[in-house]
N, C-alpha and C positions, 0 to 999 in steps of 0.2 A: 388192704393185706391180703393177699392169697395164701392160703395154706392148705395143702391137700395131705390128707395121709397116706399111710405106705400102697397102699395096691394103687391109689390113683395119682402118686404124686407123678411120673414122667412116664411111665410106657418106656422107661431107656432099655436099650438092649445089652447092656453092660451087666446086665442082671448079677444084682448084689452078690451071688453066690462067686464073686470074685474076693470074696471073704475070706480070701487066704490071708491076706495081709491082716484082717482087723476081726477075724473069728464071726462067729454067727451074729447075724445083725439085725435091728429092727429100726425101720424109718420113721421118724417120730414126726418130721413136718418137712415142708418143700416149697422153694420160693423158685419163679423161672422167670429169666431174665432175659429179652431178647434187645441184646446189643449189637445196632448193626447186623451184622450178617451172623453172626453166634448168638446161639442158647446157651446161657449160664445159669447152672444149675447152684442155690445155695441149700443144702439137707441139713439136717440135724438126723445125726443117727444115735444107735445106742448099742454097744455090745458088753461082753465078760469085762471089761475094762471099763465100761462108763459110758458118757455122752461122748461123740465131738462134732465136728460141724466139716461138712465136705463140699468144698467147691468143683464145680467140674464144667465143663466146657464141651461144646460139638459145634464143631467149624463147618462150612456148607458144602467140605469134602469129606464128612465123615469122621474126621481125625479127631478123636476123644482126649481130654487130661483131665487129670486132677492133683486137688493136695486134700490133704485130712488134718484136719488143725483140733488138737487138744483142747477141751474147753480151756483147759486154765492158759492155753495162752490166746486164744482171743479177744482178750482185752486189749492186750500189748499190739497183735495184728491190727486191728482195729483203731490203732493210736497211729499205726502207720502209715494205714489207707490214707488216714485223715489228712497226716503229711504228704504224700506222694498226691495227692486230692489238689491239694492248694498249690502246691510246686509244679504241678502241672498248669496250672493258672493262670501262672506268674508268668510263666515265659513268654518271652517277648516274641513276637514276628519278626524275621528274621535270625534270630540267636540259632546256634550250630551247639549241637549238644556233643557230650566228650565223647572218647575212644572208644570205637564202638557201637557207638549212637545212645550210647548213654548219657541219661541227665542226673539220675541219681541212683544210689543201690543202700539197701540195709540187710542187714542180719537178723536172724534170731534164731534161740536153740532152746528145745525142751526135750526132757529125757533123749534119747536116741537120735531124734529126728532136727536136722536143720532145716530151715526155710531162708530163703531169698527173695528178696523184692528189689528189681529192675524197673528202672522209667527208663523205654528208651523207644526209638524212631529209625523206623526205615521207610523206603520208599512207598510204604501204604500208610502209613502215617503213627501218631505215637501212639505207645500201650505201656503198660504195667504188666509185666510177667514175673508171676507168683512162684516160685518153685519147691520143691520137696526133697529134699534126700533124706536117707537110713542109713545106719552104719552097714558097708556090705550089701549095699542095695543098689536099685539105680534112681536117677534120677526124675521123678513125672513133673507137671508143670504146667500151667495153663498161661493164654495172655489174654488179659484186659482191656479192650480201647480204652484211651484213655477218657473221652467221652462218658464211658459208663461206670466210673468210680466211683462216683456219688451214688448211683443206683444200687451198688455194690455194697456200698456204708451201710445204705439204706437196710437193704436185704439181711444183713448181718447182726445190726442193730435189735431189727424186729426181732429176729428167732432168737435170737441171744435173749434178747427182754421174757419171752415165753416160754424157753428151753432151757435156760442157763441152770445151774445150781438150785433149788429153791428153798435149803436150808440157811441161805446166808442174805444179807439185806440184800432190797434192789440198788440198785448203782441209778446215779445223778449224773447230770453233765449238764454245765451251764456257759454261760458266754460272756464272759464282762469285757467292757472296751475292748472290743475283738479279739479278745482271746479266750479260747476254749478251753473248758477245763470238766476232767471228768473225776467223780469218786465210784470207786470199786469195791467190792468186799470181794475176799479170795482166802485159799486156807492153802497152806501146806503143810510137810510133816514136823513144821515147828509152830503151827496155830493157825489162827485166824488175824489179818490184817485188812485194815486199809489202803488201797494206795490212790493216790491226788495225781493226774499228769496233765501236765500243760503241754497243748498239743498248736503249734503255728507252721507256717508253712514250709519254714529251715529248720526247725529245729524240735524236739519232743524232748521234755525232761519230767520227770514225777520222783514222788519223793513219797515212800512208804513206810506206817505205823503200823507196829503191832498190835493190838486190841491191848494188851496190858497199858498200853499211853494214850488209850483214846480218851479219857476224863482228862487227865493232863494237860493232853494236846488243847482238846476242850476249852479248859479253864483259862489256859495259858492265851487264847485267840477273846475269850470272852473281855481277860483283861484290858486287852487290846480295846476293844470295842467300846469298852465304857472309860476308858482316858481319855481315847482321842477323838475328837469333832468326825462328825459324817455329814458328807453333802454329794447333794446326787439320788437319783432313783435307784430302787432296792433291785439288784437284779433279779431276775427269775429261772428258773428253772426251765428248760427247753424241753423234758421230758426226761421220760425214765428210761436210761439209759442200756447198762446191760450189768451183769453179775460177775465176779467171778475172775480173776485178773492172775496172769503170769506170777507162778510162786515165787514171789521176791520179798519175803519179809527175813 
C-alpha cells in the first residue's frame, strides 16, 4: 500500500484551491494508479462538511477529470465497481455492446449529486466512465480502462478502510460459494444501520437493518443455525472491507 500525506501526495497542478466547490480542503491520503497510459488518483480529503473521496485522472494529453464521492456513498459505489468488473470479465470475445457502445449502466444519487456509471467500448477499447452532476452545475467525469477496474476497487477499499468514519464498526466481506457479501455499518438522520450487500456479475442486492433490530436478527439467525444441520467448510472473512454506507435505513 502506498499512502502519501497532503504535501507529497501528487504534486498535481490542479491545486486544490479549486476548492470553490468543496470549501477549504485537507488531503488525508492518496493512492496513485498507473492504468495503461493514464494516471489515476484516489484521494481522501476533508473539508468543513466532512470527509469525501476524490477520484481523478490525468490523460497523456493533459486532460483532467474528477468526481467527488461523499463517504456515505462509497460503499454503494464499491458494490457497483465489483458488479461492473465482473460484468466486463464475463463478456465473451466477439460480443457486441448495445447502443452507443454501452455494455452496462447504473445510476446513484446522494444529496444534490448524481453519479452515473457506464461500461462502454470504442475503437480504443473497453472502459468504465464515472460521471458526476450536481444541481445547476456542469457534469464532470473520469474514464477508467476496464483492465484497471480491479485496481481501482483495491484502492477504494484500502483508503476507505483506513479513513472511513472512526466511530462506527469496521466493515467485513465474505466470499461464499462464488458469491461476495459485504457487511457495512453506516448512519443517517434516522440512526445507525447495518447494510448487507450481495454482489454478483449481473446484479447487486442489499438489505438494511436498523440498529434497533440487530439483536432480533442475530437471534433469528442463531435459531436457524441450531435447528439445521451444517456441512461444508466455514467461510472465512476475506479482509476488513470498509465502513459507512449509503444512508439507506
